C-alpha positions, -999 to 999 in steps of 0.1 A, spaced: 219 81 -402 230 107 -427 200 127 -440 216 132 -474 218 95 -481 201 91 -515 177 65 -527 202 48 -551 229 46 -524 204 31 -499 190 7 -525 225 -5 -535 236 -10 -499 203 -29 -493 209 -52 -523 244 -59 -510 231 -68 -476 205 -91 -492 232 -108 -513 254 -113 -482 225 -129 -463 215 -151 -492 251 -163 -495 246 -181 -462 280 -170 -449 266 -145 -425 268 -155 -388 241 -148 -363 258 -118 -348 263 -102 -382 228 -111 -393 212 -90 -365 233 -60 -375 226 -65 -412 188 -68 -405 189 -36 -385 208 -18 -411 185 -31 -438 155 -18 -419 170 17 -417 178 16 -455 142 5 -462 130 34 -442 152 58 -463 140 43 -496 103 45 -484 107 82 -474 123 91 -507 96 73 -527 69 89 -506 84 123 -511 87 117 -548 51 105 -551 39 136 -532 58 158 -556 44 141 -586 9 143 -572 14 180 -566 27 186 -601 -2 166 -616 -27 186 -596 -12 218 -609 -13 206 -645 -49 195 -641 -58 229 -626 -40 247 -654 -59 226 -680 -92 234 -663 -86 272 -666 -103 290 -696 -78 299 -723 -79 336 -714 -67 329 -679 -38 309 -692 -26 340 -711 -31 363 -682 -12 341 -657 16 333 -680 23 371 -686 
C-alpha cells in the first residue's frame, strides 16, 4: 500500500466501505475483499494516530522540561 496515504484519505475510504457493507448489497466475494481493504486502512489510521500521539507526547515533554528550567536558563538557551 502507498506509504503516503494520509489519515483523512484512509478514513474516508474506510467510511465508504462501511457504508457499502451496511447497504446490504455487497456479495460474499466482494465482502472478503472489502474487509481485507478495511483492515489495511485501519492499520494506516492507527499508525498515523500513534505517530501523532508520540509527537504530541514529545512536544509536551519538551514544554514541561522548559517550564521546569529556572528563568535564567530560559534566557541563555533562547539566545
